[in-house]
N, C-alpha and C positions, 0 to 999 in steps of 0.2 A: 503494500500501500504507499503510496506516495504521502509526501507531506500534507499536499494539498487535498487528498482525498479524505483526509481526516477531518476536515472543515466541512466536508458535505453533509446533508442531512442523513442521519443514520437510516432512514428508511430506504432513501436512494442507493445507499452504498450496501446496504444488505439485501434488499429486494428479495425476500424469502420467498414470495408467492411468484416470482419471474413475472412482475407486471411489465407488460410492454410499454407503458407511460413512465415508469420509473427507470427502465432500461434504455429508452430514449433520452430521459434528464441525464443520466449517467453519461451516455455519448457526447451529449452537448456540452457536459461539464469537463468531460477529459478533452474534447477538441478545443474548447475554451483555454484551457490550462496549457494545452501544447502550443496554441497560437500566442498565449503571453509567454511562454518561455522562448518561442523563436524571437518573438519581436522585442523581448527585452533582455535577453540573455545570450541568444546565438548570433542574431545577425548585427548589432550594432558595432562589434568589433570589426568584421568584415569591412563595414562601410567605412570606418576609420581607417582600416588598413588601405584601402583603395584610395581613400582622399589623401593619405601620407605618400603613396606610390605616384600618383599622377603627377605631381609636379616634379619628382625624381626623373621619371621617364621623359616629362618636357624638357628639362635642364640637359639631359644626355642625349636624347633623340629627336626633339623639336616638338612643336606646338601639335602636330598630326602623327605622332609616333606610331600611331595603330595602323596607318596606311600601309598596304603591303605585308600585313601580318595577318595569321589566321583569325585575329579579333576582327579584323574588317569585315569578313564575313558576317560574323554576329551581329554586327551593327547594320547591314544591309538586310539581315533577316533569312539569310541564305544558311542553310544546313551546310554541315561540314561533308556533306555525301554528295552535294550538288555538282561536284566537279566531273 
C-alpha cells in the first residue's frame, strides 16, 4: 500500500463486496496520484535539465543546433522510420 492510499476512504480501499463504484473510485484515485507524481516529482527535473542544456548547445553549436540532427525529424513531426 502506498502512503497516499492510507488516506483513501477505508471503504474504497478495502471494497469488501467488490462494488464497481468503489473500484472505479479507486482507479480514479490511483490515476490522480500517478499524475500528481509525474507532474510534481518526475517531470520537473527533466524540464530543468533541458533548459540548462539548450544554452550550452547554442553556445557550442549555434542557435539552430538541432538542424541536420535526428532531433530535427521530431520537430517536423516525422518518425524515425520515415526515411
